[in-house]
ZAMARGU-4260 file (C-alpha; in steps of 0.2 Angstrom, whole numbers, plus 5000, padded with zeros to 4 digits):
<rodrens>
0) 5001/5001/5000 | 5015/5012/5004 | 5024/5009/4989 | 5007/5012/4978 | 5005/5026/4988
5) 5021/5033/4982 | 5020/5029/4965 | 5005/5038/4963 | 5016/5054/4971 | 5030/5051/4957
10) 5017/5049/4944 | 5008/5064/4949 | 5024/5076/4953 | 5032/5072/4934 | 5016/5074/4926
15) 5016/5091/4936 | 5035/5095/4930 | 5031/5089/4912 | 5017/5100/4911 | 5027/5115/4919
20) 5041/5110/4910 | 5030/5108/4892 | 5023/5126/4896 | 5042/5135/4899 | 5048/5126/4882
25) 5035/5133/4872 | 5041/5150/4874 | 5061/5142/4876 | 5058/5134/4860 | 5050/5150/4852
30) 5061/5162/4854 | 5077/5156/4845 | 5064/5152/4831 | 5057/5169/4830 | 5075/5178/4834
35) 5079/5166/4816 | 5063/5170/4807 | 5062/5188/4809 | 5079/5189/4807 | 5077/5179/4790
40) 5063/5191/4785 | 5068/5206/4788 | 5087/5206/4787 | 5091/5192/4776 | 5103/5177/4775
45) 5120/5188/4775 | 5114/5194/4792 | 5107/5179/4799 | 5122/5171/4795 | 5133/5183/4804
50) 5122/5184/4820 | 5122/5166/4822 | 5142/5162/4820 | 5143/5174/4833 | 5132/5168/4845
55) 5138/5150/4839 | 5156/5155/4844 | 5150/5161/4861 | 5139/5145/4865 | 5155/5133/4861
60) 5162/5144/4878 | 5147/5145/4887 | 5143/5125/4884 | 5159/5121/4894 | 5155/5132/4909
65) 5137/5127/4910 | 5139/5110/4907 | 5152/5105/4919 | 5145/5117/4934 | 5128/5116/4930
70) 5125/5096/4925 | 5136/5092/4941 | 5123/5106/4950 | 5110/5098/4945 | 5112/5081/4947
75) 5118/5081/4967 | 5107/5094/4972 | 5096/5082/4968 | 5103/5067/4975 | 5106/5076/4991
80) 5090/5082/4990 | 5085/5062/4989 | 5097/5058/5004 | 5093/5073/5014 | 5112/5079/5017
85) 5109/5098/5022 | 5127/5100/5021 | 5131/5092/5007 | 5117/5100/4996 | 5123/5120/5002
90) 5140/5115/4998 | 5134/5109/4980 | 5123/5126/4980 | 5138/5134/4983 | 5151/5123/4971
95) 5136/5128/4957 | 5136/5150/4956 | 5152/5153/4963 | 5162/5141/4952 | 5158/5149/4936
100) 5159/5165/4942 | 5178/5163/4944 | 5180/5152/4926 | 5168/5165/4917 | 5179/5181/4923
105) 5196/5171/4916 | 5186/5168/4901 | 5181/5187/4897 | 5199/5192/4903 | 5208/5183/4891
110) 5196/5187/4877 | 5198/5206/4881 | 5215/5203/4879 | 5214/5193/4862 | 5199/5201/4853
115) 5208/5204/4839 | 5216/5185/4835 | 5196/5180/4838 | 5186/5188/4829 | 5199/5188/4814
120) 5202/5167/4814 | 5181/5167/4819 | 5174/5181/4808 | 5166/5189/4821 | 5162/5207/4819
125) 5174/5219/4828 | 5156/5230/4833 | 5149/5217/4844 | 5164/5212/4856 | 5155/5221/4870
130) 5139/5213/4866 | 5146/5197/4863 | 5156/5197/4879 | 5141/5202/4891 | 5131/5187/4881
135) 5145/5172/4887 | 5143/5179/4903 | 5124/5180/4905 | 5121/5167/4896 | 5130/5155/4906
140) 5122/5160/4923 | 5104/5159/4913 | 5110/5140/4911 | 5117/5139/4927 | 5102/5143/4935
145) 5088/5136/4926 | 5097/5119/4932 | 5097/5124/4947 | 5078/5123/4948 | 5078/5106/4942
150) 5090/5102/4954 | 5079/5109/4969 | 5060/5104/4961 | 5056/5122/4959 | 5050/5118/4941
155) 5036/5127/4942 | 5044/5142/4949 | 5056/5140/4934 | 5043/5139/4921 | 5034/5156/4928
160) 5051/5165/4927 | 5058/5159/4910 | 5041/5163/4903 | 5038/5181/4907 | 5057/5183/4901
165) 5052/5174/4886 | 5040/5188/4882 | 5050/5202/4884 | 5065/5194/4873 | 5049/5192/4859
170) 5044/5211/4861 | 5062/5216/4861 | 5064/5209/4847 | 5050/5214/4836 | 5053/5231/4840
175) 5073/5231/4835 | 5065/5222/4818 | 5053/5234/4816 | 5067/5249/4820 | 5077/5240/4806
180) 5090/5239/4820 | 5100/5223/4816 | 5115/5230/4830 | 5103/5228/4843 | 5098/5209/4839
185) 5112/5206/4853 | 5105/5216/4865 | 5087/5205/4864 | 5094/5191/4872 | 5103/5200/4884
190) 5088/5209/4890 | 5079/5191/4891 | 5094/5184/4901 | 5096/5198/4913 | 5079/5198/4918
195) 5077/5178/4920 | 5094/5179/4930 | 5085/5192/4942 | 5070/5183/4943 | 5078/5167/4946
200) 5090/5174/4960 | 5075/5181/4970 | 5066/5166/4969 | 5079/5153/4975 | 5083/5165/4990
205) 5066/5167/4995 | 5061/5151/4996 | 5080/5141/5002 | 5073/5138/5020 | 5059/5130/5014
210) 5070/5119/5001 | 5081/5115/5013 | 5066/5111/5029 | 5066/5094/5035 | 5087/5088/5030
215) 5097/5081/5039 | 5114/5092/5047 | 5130/5082/5046 | 5145/5092/5052 | 5155/5078/5049
220) 5154/5076/5030 | 5169/5076/5020 | 5171/5093/5012 | 5187/5087/4999 | 5176/5072/4996
225) 5162/5082/4988 | 5173/5092/4980 | 5181/5079/4971 | 5164/5071/4968 | 5158/5087/4960
230) 5172/5090/4950 | 5176/5073/4941 | 5155/5071/4939 | 5156/5090/4930 | 5173/5085/4921
235) 5166/5069/4913 | 5149/5076/4911 | 5157/5092/4902 | 5169/5083/4891 | 5156/5072/4883
240) 5142/5083/4882 | 5151/5099/4876 | 5159/5089/4861 | 5141/5080/4855 | 5131/5101/4860
245) 5147/5110/4852 | 5147/5098/4836 | 5131/5108/4830 | 5140/5126/4834 | 5155/5120/4825
250) 5146/5118/4810 | 5138/5134/4809 | 5157/5140/4813 | 5162/5130/4798 | 5150/5134/4787
255) 5154/5153/4791 | 5175/5152/4787 | 5175/5138/4773 | 5158/5146/4763 | 5148/5162/4764
260) 5137/5169/4779 | 5122/5166/4769 | 5127/5148/4769 | 5126/5149/4791 | 5113/5158/4786
265) 5102/5145/4779 | 5110/5131/4788 | 5104/5142/4803 | 5086/5141/4796 | 5087/5122/4797
270) 5095/5119/4813 | 5082/5132/4820 | 5068/5122/4814 | 5076/5107/4823 | 5076/5116/4838
275) 5057/5117/4840 | 5057/5098/4835 | 5068/5095/4850 | 5053/5102/4860 | 5047/5086/4868
280) 5066/5079/4871 | 5071/5092/4880 | 5055/5091/4890 | 5061/5073/4896 | 5076/5079/4898
285) 5075/5091/4912 | 5060/5083/4920 | 5067/5066/4921 | 5086/5068/4923 | 5085/5076/4942
290) 5071/5061/4945 | 5084/5049/4940 | 5097/5058/4953 | 5085/5060/4966 | 5079/5041/4964
295) 5095/5035/4965 | 5100/5046/4981 | 5086/5037/4987 | 5092/5017/4981 | 5074/5016/4973
300) 5079/5006/4958 | 5061/4999/4956 | 5054/5017/4952 | 5070/5021/4941 | 5067/5006/4928
305) 5048/5011/4930 | 5052/5029/4921 | 5063/5021/4910 | 5051/5011/4900 | 5038/5023/4902
310) 5047/5035/4892 | 5056/5025/4881 | 5039/5018/4873 | 5034/5038/4872 | 5048/5043/4866
315) 5046/5030/4850 | 5030/5033/4847 | 5034/5053/4848 | 5049/5053/4837 | 5042/5043/4823
320) 5027/5055/4822 | 5036/5072/4821 | 5050/5065/4810 | 5037/5058/4796 | 5028/5075/4795
325) 5043/5083/4791 | 5050/5072/4781 | 5033/5075/4770 | 5030/5092/4774 | 5050/5098/4773
330) 5045/5113/4760 | 5032/5119/4766 | 5040/5121/4783 | 5057/5128/4779 | 5048/5141/4766
335) 5043/5151/4781 | 5060/5156/4781 | 5057/5167/4763 | 5060/5163/4747 | 5078/5161/4749
340) 5077/5148/4758 | 5067/5137/4748 | 5082/5125/4744 | 5085/5122/4764 | 5072/5107/4762
345) 5086/5094/4757 | 5095/5100/4772 | 5083/5097/4782 | 5079/5080/4775 | 5095/5075/4777
350) 5096/5081/4797 | 5079/5070/4799 | 5090/5053/4805 | 5098/5061/4816 | 5084/5070/4824
355) 5075/5054/4826 | 5091/5047/4835 | 5093/5063/4847 | 5074/5060/4851 | 5074/5042/4853
360) 5089/5041/4867 | 5082/5054/4880 | 5077/5041/4890 | 5092/5030/4890 | 5106/5046/4891
365) 5094/5052/4906 | 5097/5034/4914 | 5116/5034/4910 | 5119/5053/4916 | 5106/5051/4932
370) 5113/5036/4940 | 5131/5031/4938 | 5136/5029/4922 | 5139/5046/4917 | 5156/5042/4908
375) 5147/5034/4891 | 5135/5047/4886 | 5150/5059/4885 | 5162/5043/4875 | 5148/5046/4864
380) 5149/5065/4863 | 5169/5062/4858 | 5163/5050/4846 | 5151/5062/4839 | 5163/5077/4836
385) 5177/5063/4832 | 5164/5057/4814 | 5159/5074/4811 | 5174/5083/4809 | 5181/5068/4799
390) 5167/5066/4788 | 5167/5085/4786 | 5185/5086/4781 | 5179/5073/4768 | 5164/5079/4761
395) 5165/5098/4765 | 5177/5101/4750 | 5168/5091/4737 | 5149/5095/4742 | 5149/5110/4754
400) 5136/5112/4764 | 5126/5096/4760 | 5144/5089/4765 | 5143/5100/4784 | 5124/5093/4784
405) 5128/5074/4778 | 5143/5076/4792 | 5133/5082/4806 | 5119/5068/4805 | 5132/5053/4802
410) 5140/5059/4820 | 5125/5059/4828 | 5117/5042/4821 | 5135/5033/4826 | 5139/5045/4843
415) 5119/5042/4850 | 5119/5024/4845 | 5133/5018/4854 | 5125/5028/4869 | 5108/5018/4868
420) 5117/5002/4867 | 5129/5004/4882 | 5111/5011/4890 | 5103/4994/4887 | 5118/4983/4893
425) 5121/4994/4910 | 5101/4995/4914 | 5104/4977/4914 | 5119/4974/4925 | 5111/4989/4935
430) 5094/4977/4938 | 5107/4965/4944 | 5119/4975/4953 | 5112/4988/4961
</rodrens>
Protein backbone atom coordinates (compact mmCIF):
# COMPACT_ATOMS: atom_id res chain seq x y z
CA UNK A 1 0.00 0.00 0.00
CA UNK A 2 2.82 2.38 0.90
CA UNK A 3 4.67 1.57 -2.33
CA UNK A 4 1.50 2.13 -4.33
CA UNK A 5 0.98 5.56 -2.75
CA UNK A 6 4.63 6.46 -3.37
CA UNK A 7 4.28 5.41 -7.00
CA UNK A 8 1.14 7.52 -7.42
CA UNK A 9 2.89 10.52 -5.81
CA UNK A 10 5.86 10.07 -8.17
CA UNK A 11 3.62 9.95 -11.23
CA UNK A 12 1.74 13.06 -10.11
CA UNK A 13 4.99 14.95 -9.56
CA UNK A 14 6.34 13.90 -12.95
CA UNK A 15 3.12 14.89 -14.69
CA UNK A 16 3.05 18.25 -12.90
CA UNK A 17 6.71 18.97 -13.69
CA UNK A 18 6.22 17.85 -17.28
CA UNK A 19 3.29 20.22 -17.73
CA UNK A 20 5.20 23.15 -16.24
CA UNK A 21 8.29 22.31 -18.28
CA UNK A 22 6.21 21.91 -21.41
CA UNK A 23 4.65 25.33 -20.93
CA UNK A 24 8.07 26.90 -20.37
CA UNK A 25 9.60 25.13 -23.35
CA UNK A 26 6.87 26.43 -25.63
CA UNK A 27 8.43 29.83 -25.05
CA UNK A 28 12.02 28.50 -24.93
CA UNK A 29 11.49 26.89 -28.32
CA UNK A 30 9.62 29.85 -29.72
CA UNK A 31 12.34 32.40 -28.90
CA UNK A 32 15.22 31.04 -31.08
CA UNK A 33 12.78 30.16 -33.84
CA UNK A 34 11.25 33.66 -33.79
CA UNK A 35 14.75 35.13 -33.62
CA UNK A 36 15.88 33.28 -36.77
CA UNK A 37 12.55 33.76 -38.53
CA UNK A 38 12.34 37.52 -37.99
CA UNK A 39 15.99 38.09 -38.90
CA UNK A 40 15.60 36.00 -42.06
CA UNK A 41 12.43 37.82 -43.13
CA UNK A 42 13.64 41.30 -42.13
CA UNK A 43 17.39 41.34 -42.82
CA UNK A 44 18.08 38.27 -45.03
CA UNK A 45 20.45 35.30 -45.05
CA UNK A 46 23.65 37.33 -44.75
CA UNK A 47 22.70 39.00 -41.47
CA UNK A 48 21.21 35.76 -40.14
CA UNK A 49 24.46 33.95 -40.87
CA UNK A 50 26.62 36.68 -39.30
CA UNK A 51 24.59 36.74 -36.09
CA UNK A 52 24.47 32.95 -35.76
CA UNK A 53 28.20 32.56 -36.37
CA UNK A 54 28.84 35.07 -33.58
CA UNK A 55 26.39 33.40 -31.20
CA UNK A 56 27.77 29.94 -32.01
CA UNK A 57 31.25 31.13 -31.00
CA UNK A 58 29.83 32.31 -27.66
CA UNK A 59 27.80 29.14 -27.13
CA UNK A 60 30.84 26.91 -27.61
CA UNK A 61 32.45 28.76 -24.70
CA UNK A 62 29.38 28.80 -22.46
CA UNK A 63 28.67 25.11 -23.02
CA UNK A 64 31.92 24.23 -21.21
CA UNK A 65 30.95 26.18 -18.11
CA UNK A 66 27.26 25.28 -18.03
CA UNK A 67 27.82 21.58 -18.56
CA UNK A 68 30.57 21.36 -15.95
CA UNK A 69 28.78 23.25 -13.19
CA UNK A 70 25.17 23.06 -14.35
CA UNK A 71 24.94 19.33 -15.00
CA UNK A 72 26.90 18.38 -11.89
CA UNK A 73 24.87 20.89 -9.87
CA UNK A 74 21.57 19.41 -11.02
CA UNK A 75 22.79 15.87 -10.36
CA UNK A 76 24.10 16.42 -6.82
CA UNK A 77 21.47 18.91 -5.68
CA UNK A 78 18.82 16.35 -6.59
CA UNK A 79 20.79 13.44 -5.12
CA UNK A 80 21.57 15.12 -1.79
CA UNK A 81 18.01 16.39 -1.61
CA UNK A 82 16.92 12.76 -1.94
CA UNK A 83 19.35 11.74 0.82
CA UNK A 84 18.35 14.78 2.94
CA UNK A 85 22.02 15.75 3.55
CA UNK A 86 21.97 19.44 4.51
CA UNK A 87 25.68 20.34 4.46
CA UNK A 88 26.27 18.38 1.27
CA UNK A 89 23.37 20.20 -0.39
CA UNK A 90 24.54 23.67 0.69
CA UNK A 91 28.12 23.05 -0.42
CA UNK A 92 27.02 21.90 -3.87
CA UNK A 93 24.73 24.95 -4.13
CA UNK A 94 27.67 27.28 -3.43
CA UNK A 95 30.01 25.52 -5.87
CA UNK A 96 27.39 25.67 -8.62
CA UNK A 97 27.35 29.49 -8.47
CA UNK A 98 30.84 30.50 -7.36
CA UNK A 99 32.65 28.21 -9.79
CA UNK A 100 31.14 29.75 -12.95
CA UNK A 101 31.70 33.28 -11.61
CA UNK A 102 35.45 32.66 -11.32
CA UNK A 103 35.84 30.77 -14.60
CA UNK A 104 33.79 33.23 -16.66
CA UNK A 105 35.76 36.19 -15.30
CA UNK A 106 38.99 34.55 -16.44
CA UNK A 107 37.54 33.67 -19.87
CA UNK A 108 36.33 37.22 -20.47
CA UNK A 109 39.73 38.64 -19.53
CA UNK A 110 41.40 36.35 -22.08
CA UNK A 111 38.90 37.40 -24.76
CA UNK A 112 39.48 41.08 -23.99
CA UNK A 113 43.24 40.67 -24.36
CA UNK A 114 43.08 38.54 -27.52
CA UNK A 115 39.90 39.82 -29.18
CA UNK A 116 41.59 40.81 -32.43
CA UNK A 117 42.81 37.23 -32.90
CA UNK A 118 39.42 35.67 -32.15
CA UNK A 119 37.59 38.18 -34.31
CA UNK A 120 39.83 37.53 -37.30
CA UNK A 121 39.96 33.74 -36.91
CA UNK A 122 36.22 33.13 -36.44
CA UNK A 123 34.84 35.90 -38.67
CA UNK A 124 33.35 37.83 -35.74
CA UNK A 125 32.26 41.44 -36.35
CA UNK A 126 34.52 43.75 -34.26
CA UNK A 127 31.56 46.00 -33.39
CA UNK A 128 29.91 43.14 -31.47
CA UNK A 129 32.81 42.89 -29.00
CA UNK A 130 31.01 44.20 -25.89
CA UNK A 131 27.72 42.46 -26.69
CA UNK A 132 29.36 39.06 -27.14
CA UNK A 133 31.33 39.31 -23.90
CA UNK A 134 28.15 40.16 -22.01
CA UNK A 135 26.30 37.35 -23.80
CA UNK A 136 28.87 34.74 -22.71
CA UNK A 137 28.58 35.80 -19.07
CA UNK A 138 24.82 36.25 -18.78
CA UNK A 139 23.85 33.27 -20.95
CA UNK A 140 26.00 30.99 -18.75
CA UNK A 141 24.24 32.04 -15.55
CA UNK A 142 20.86 31.77 -17.26
CA UNK A 143 21.58 28.07 -17.92
CA UNK A 144 23.08 27.50 -14.46
CA UNK A 145 20.05 28.96 -12.67
CA UNK A 146 17.67 27.05 -14.90
CA UNK A 147 19.35 23.77 -14.01
CA UNK A 148 19.42 24.60 -10.31
CA UNK A 149 15.63 25.00 -10.43
CA UNK A 150 15.36 21.40 -11.63
CA UNK A 151 17.88 20.10 -9.13
CA UNK A 152 15.80 21.43 -6.24
CA UNK A 153 12.39 20.71 -7.82
CA UNK A 154 11.17 24.29 -8.29
CA UNK A 155 9.90 23.62 -11.79
CA UNK A 156 6.77 25.75 -11.47
CA UNK A 157 8.82 28.78 -10.40
CA UNK A 158 11.27 28.16 -13.23
CA UNK A 159 8.45 28.00 -15.78
CA UNK A 160 6.97 31.30 -14.62
CA UNK A 161 10.32 33.10 -14.75
CA UNK A 162 11.10 31.58 -18.15
CA UNK A 163 7.80 32.69 -19.64
CA UNK A 164 8.14 36.26 -18.37
CA UNK A 165 11.68 36.65 -19.74
CA UNK A 166 10.73 35.03 -23.06
CA UNK A 167 7.83 37.45 -23.54
CA UNK A 168 10.19 40.37 -22.92
CA UNK A 169 12.61 38.86 -25.46
CA UNK A 170 9.93 38.54 -28.13
CA UNK A 171 8.64 42.09 -27.59
CA UNK A 172 12.14 43.57 -27.81
CA UNK A 173 12.92 41.47 -30.90
CA UNK A 174 9.81 42.68 -32.73
CA UNK A 175 10.73 46.28 -31.89
CA UNK A 176 14.35 45.85 -33.10
CA UNK A 177 13.18 44.36 -36.41
CA UNK A 178 10.46 46.98 -36.95
CA UNK A 179 12.97 49.75 -36.20
CA UNK A 180 15.48 48.16 -38.62
CA UNK A 181 18.23 47.95 -35.97
CA UNK A 182 20.27 44.78 -36.66
CA UNK A 183 22.97 46.17 -34.34
CA UNK A 184 20.68 45.52 -31.35
CA UNK A 185 19.73 41.90 -32.08
CA UNK A 186 22.04 40.35 -29.48
CA UNK A 187 20.85 42.91 -26.92
CA UNK A 188 17.40 41.28 -27.11
CA UNK A 189 18.90 38.10 -25.68
CA UNK A 190 20.86 40.06 -23.08
CA UNK A 191 17.72 41.77 -21.83
CA UNK A 192 15.83 38.48 -21.58
CA UNK A 193 18.62 36.53 -19.87
CA UNK A 194 19.32 39.32 -17.39
CA UNK A 195 15.67 39.47 -16.38
CA UNK A 196 15.55 35.68 -15.94
CA UNK A 197 18.68 35.70 -13.76
CA UNK A 198 17.30 38.44 -11.51
CA UNK A 199 13.93 36.72 -11.15
CA UNK A 200 15.62 33.36 -10.63
CA UNK A 201 17.96 34.58 -7.89
CA UNK A 202 15.05 36.26 -6.13
CA UNK A 203 13.07 33.00 -6.23
CA UNK A 204 15.97 30.84 -5.02
CA UNK A 205 16.85 33.12 -2.11
CA UNK A 206 13.21 33.47 -1.10
CA UNK A 207 12.55 29.72 -1.05
CA UNK A 208 15.90 28.41 0.15
CA UNK A 209 14.75 27.83 3.76
CA UNK A 210 11.68 25.88 2.70
CA UNK A 211 13.85 23.77 0.37
CA UNK A 212 16.24 22.75 3.16
CA UNK A 213 13.54 22.13 5.77
CA UNK A 214 13.58 18.48 6.82
CA UNK A 215 17.19 17.92 5.78
CA UNK A 216 19.52 16.33 8.33
CA UNK A 217 22.61 18.21 9.53
CA UNK A 218 25.90 16.32 9.45
CA UNK A 219 28.93 18.29 10.63
CA UNK A 220 31.21 15.31 9.96
CA UNK A 221 30.78 15.43 6.20
CA UNK A 222 33.88 15.33 4.00
CA UNK A 223 34.17 18.61 2.09
CA UNK A 224 37.08 17.40 -0.01
CA UNK A 225 35.21 14.24 -0.97
CA UNK A 226 32.16 16.18 -2.12
CA UNK A 227 34.25 18.64 -4.13
CA UNK A 228 36.12 15.72 -5.71
CA UNK A 229 32.89 13.92 -6.62
CA UNK A 230 31.42 17.14 -8.05
CA UNK A 231 34.60 17.86 -10.02
CA UNK A 232 34.91 14.37 -11.42
CA UNK A 233 31.29 14.19 -12.47
CA UNK A 234 31.41 17.71 -13.91
CA UNK A 235 34.58 17.01 -15.90
CA UNK A 236 33.32 13.72 -17.32
CA UNK A 237 29.92 15.21 -18.12
CA UNK A 238 31.44 18.31 -19.66
CA UNK A 239 33.83 16.56 -22.03
CA UNK A 240 31.28 14.43 -23.82
CA UNK A 241 28.34 16.81 -23.64
CA UNK A 242 30.45 19.70 -24.90
CA UNK A 243 31.70 17.53 -27.75
CA UNK A 244 28.19 16.54 -28.86
CA UNK A 245 26.50 19.89 -28.18
CA UNK A 246 29.25 21.99 -29.71
CA UNK A 247 29.18 19.92 -32.91
CA UNK A 248 26.16 21.92 -34.07
CA UNK A 249 27.80 25.24 -33.17
CA UNK A 250 31.06 24.21 -34.84
CA UNK A 251 29.21 23.24 -38.00
CA UNK A 252 27.80 26.79 -38.23
CA UNK A 253 31.24 28.32 -37.69
CA UNK A 254 32.79 26.04 -40.32
CA UNK A 255 30.05 27.06 -42.74
CA UNK A 256 30.88 30.72 -42.14
CA UNK A 257 34.63 30.19 -42.49
CA UNK A 258 34.77 27.89 -45.53
CA UNK A 259 31.56 28.78 -47.34
CA UNK A 260 29.63 32.06 -46.98
CA UNK A 261 27.61 33.85 -44.33
CA UNK A 262 24.55 33.34 -46.54
CA UNK A 263 25.15 29.57 -46.44
CA UNK A 264 25.46 29.84 -42.67
CA UNK A 265 22.14 31.66 -42.62
CA UNK A 266 20.45 28.92 -44.64
CA UNK A 267 21.93 26.21 -42.42
CA UNK A 268 20.89 28.18 -39.30
CA UNK A 269 17.28 28.27 -40.49
CA UNK A 270 17.25 24.46 -40.66
CA UNK A 271 18.78 24.18 -37.18
CA UNK A 272 16.13 26.61 -35.91
CA UNK A 273 13.44 24.21 -37.10
CA UNK A 274 15.29 21.30 -35.48
CA UNK A 275 15.43 23.21 -32.18
CA UNK A 276 11.64 23.54 -32.23
CA UNK A 277 11.26 19.84 -33.01
CA UNK A 278 13.48 19.02 -30.03
CA UNK A 279 10.82 20.54 -27.77
CA UNK A 280 9.56 17.18 -26.48
CA UNK A 281 13.02 15.63 -25.91
CA UNK A 282 14.10 18.71 -23.97
CA UNK A 283 10.99 18.40 -21.84
CA UNK A 284 11.79 14.81 -20.95
CA UNK A 285 15.48 15.53 -20.32
CA UNK A 286 14.85 18.44 -17.96
CA UNK A 287 12.22 16.57 -15.98
CA UNK A 288 13.59 13.04 -15.84
CA UNK A 289 17.35 13.57 -15.46
CA UNK A 290 17.04 15.11 -11.95
CA UNK A 291 14.34 12.55 -11.12
CA UNK A 292 16.73 9.70 -11.97
CA UNK A 293 19.37 11.36 -9.74
CA UNK A 294 16.95 11.81 -6.85
CA UNK A 295 15.73 8.19 -7.04
CA UNK A 296 19.32 7.02 -7.33
CA UNK A 297 20.12 8.93 -4.14
CA UNK A 298 17.13 7.28 -2.45
CA UNK A 299 18.15 3.85 -3.74
CA UNK A 300 14.77 3.22 -5.40
CA UNK A 301 15.67 1.15 -8.47
CA UNK A 302 12.08 0.00 -9.05
CA UNK A 303 10.89 3.52 -9.83
CA UNK A 304 13.98 4.14 -11.97
CA UNK A 305 12.99 1.20 -14.20
CA UNK A 306 9.38 2.34 -14.20
CA UNK A 307 10.30 5.81 -15.50
CA UNK A 308 12.77 4.39 -18.02
CA UNK A 309 10.25 1.99 -19.57
CA UNK A 310 7.47 4.57 -19.74
CA UNK A 311 9.58 7.30 -21.36
CA UNK A 312 11.15 4.89 -23.87
CA UNK A 313 7.73 3.91 -25.25
CA UNK A 314 6.53 7.50 -25.37
CA UNK A 315 9.66 8.84 -27.10
CA UNK A 316 9.63 6.13 -29.78
CA UNK A 317 6.02 6.94 -30.68
CA UNK A 318 6.43 10.72 -30.61
CA UNK A 319 9.73 10.69 -32.55
CA UNK A 320 8.36 8.53 -35.36
CA UNK A 321 5.29 10.73 -35.78
CA UNK A 322 7.20 14.04 -35.77
CA UNK A 323 9.94 12.96 -38.18
CA UNK A 324 7.51 11.48 -40.70
CA UNK A 325 5.46 14.70 -40.75
CA UNK A 326 8.54 16.87 -41.23
CA UNK A 327 9.91 14.64 -44.01
CA UNK A 328 6.66 14.86 -45.99
CA UNK A 329 6.20 18.63 -45.54
CA UNK A 330 9.86 19.74 -45.46
CA UNK A 331 9.50 22.17 -48.40
CA UNK A 332 6.49 23.90 -46.89
CA UNK A 333 8.16 24.12 -43.47
CA UNK A 334 11.42 25.67 -44.67
CA UNK A 335 9.62 28.10 -47.00
CA UNK A 336 8.27 30.08 -44.03
CA UNK A 337 11.68 31.78 -43.81
CA UNK A 338 11.24 33.21 -47.32
CA UNK A 339 11.86 32.32 -50.95
CA UNK A 340 15.64 32.55 -50.54
CA UNK A 341 15.50 29.58 -48.16
CA UNK A 342 13.51 27.22 -50.41
CA UNK A 343 16.54 25.07 -51.26
CA UNK A 344 16.95 24.23 -47.58
CA UNK A 345 14.37 21.41 -47.71
CA UNK A 346 17.02 18.89 -48.76
CA UNK A 347 19.21 20.00 -45.83
CA UNK A 348 16.28 19.49 -43.48
CA UNK A 349 15.61 15.99 -44.81
CA UNK A 350 19.25 14.98 -44.50
CA UNK A 351 19.32 16.09 -40.85
CA UNK A 352 16.07 14.28 -39.90
CA UNK A 353 17.66 10.87 -39.10
CA UNK A 354 19.90 12.55 -36.54
CA UNK A 355 16.85 14.23 -35.03
CA UNK A 356 15.05 10.89 -34.72
CA UNK A 357 18.01 9.24 -33.01
CA UNK A 358 18.43 12.17 -30.61
CA UNK A 359 14.77 11.99 -29.65
CA UNK A 360 14.60 8.27 -28.90
CA UNK A 361 17.88 8.41 -26.94
CA UNK A 362 16.53 10.71 -24.21
CA UNK A 363 15.55 8.06 -21.62
CA UNK A 364 18.73 6.09 -22.28
CA UNK A 365 21.04 9.06 -21.80
CA UNK A 366 19.08 10.35 -18.79
CA UNK A 367 19.40 6.95 -17.11
CA UNK A 368 23.16 6.80 -17.70
CA UNK A 369 23.79 10.41 -16.58
CA UNK A 370 21.42 10.32 -13.62
CA UNK A 371 22.85 7.18 -12.02
CA UNK A 372 26.49 6.10 -12.07
CA UNK A 373 27.26 5.60 -15.75
CA UNK A 374 27.86 9.20 -16.81
CA UNK A 375 31.07 8.33 -18.64
CA UNK A 376 29.22 6.53 -21.45
CA UNK A 377 27.07 9.43 -22.70
CA UNK A 378 30.22 11.49 -22.79
CA UNK A 379 32.22 8.93 -24.74
CA UNK A 380 29.32 9.06 -27.18
CA UNK A 381 29.68 12.82 -27.33
CA UNK A 382 33.36 12.53 -28.24
CA UNK A 383 32.45 10.02 -30.94
CA UNK A 384 29.94 12.49 -32.41
CA UNK A 385 32.53 15.25 -32.68
CA UNK A 386 35.27 12.97 -34.02
CA UNK A 387 33.09 11.31 -36.67
CA UNK A 388 31.49 14.59 -37.77
CA UNK A 389 34.88 16.28 -38.07
CA UNK A 390 36.24 13.39 -40.13
CA UNK A 391 33.33 13.50 -42.55
CA UNK A 392 33.50 17.29 -42.79
CA UNK A 393 37.13 17.03 -43.91
CA UNK A 394 36.11 14.49 -46.55
CA UNK A 395 32.81 15.91 -47.77
CA UNK A 396 32.83 19.71 -47.38
CA UNK A 397 35.39 20.51 -50.14
CA UNK A 398 33.24 18.72 -52.74
CA UNK A 399 29.68 18.86 -51.42
CA UNK A 400 29.84 22.10 -49.37
CA UNK A 401 26.65 22.63 -47.31
CA UNK A 402 25.36 19.12 -48.11
CA UNK A 403 28.69 17.81 -46.81
CA UNK A 404 28.37 19.72 -43.55
CA UNK A 405 24.84 18.43 -42.95
CA UNK A 406 25.75 14.85 -43.89
CA UNK A 407 28.81 14.85 -41.62
CA UNK A 408 26.74 16.21 -38.74
CA UNK A 409 24.04 13.55 -39.23
CA UNK A 410 26.46 10.62 -39.49
CA UNK A 411 28.29 11.73 -36.34
CA UNK A 412 25.02 12.00 -34.37
CA UNK A 413 23.76 8.57 -35.50
CA UNK A 414 27.00 6.76 -34.61
CA UNK A 415 27.68 8.59 -31.34
CA UNK A 416 24.15 8.39 -29.96
CA UNK A 417 23.81 4.83 -31.24
CA UNK A 418 26.74 3.98 -28.97
CA UNK A 419 24.99 5.67 -26.02
CA UNK A 420 21.80 3.68 -26.58
CA UNK A 421 23.68 0.38 -26.79
CA UNK A 422 25.62 1.10 -23.59
CA UNK A 423 22.42 2.10 -21.77
CA UNK A 424 20.77 -1.20 -22.72
CA UNK A 425 23.78 -3.13 -21.45
CA UNK A 426 24.13 -1.14 -18.22
CA UNK A 427 20.49 -1.13 -17.25
CA UNK A 428 20.58 -4.94 -17.25
CA UNK A 429 23.69 -4.88 -15.05
CA UNK A 430 22.17 -2.17 -12.88
CA UNK A 431 19.09 -4.35 -12.35
CA UNK A 432 21.20 -7.29 -11.21
CA UNK A 433 23.84 -5.59 -9.07
CA UNK A 434 22.51 -2.32 -7.68
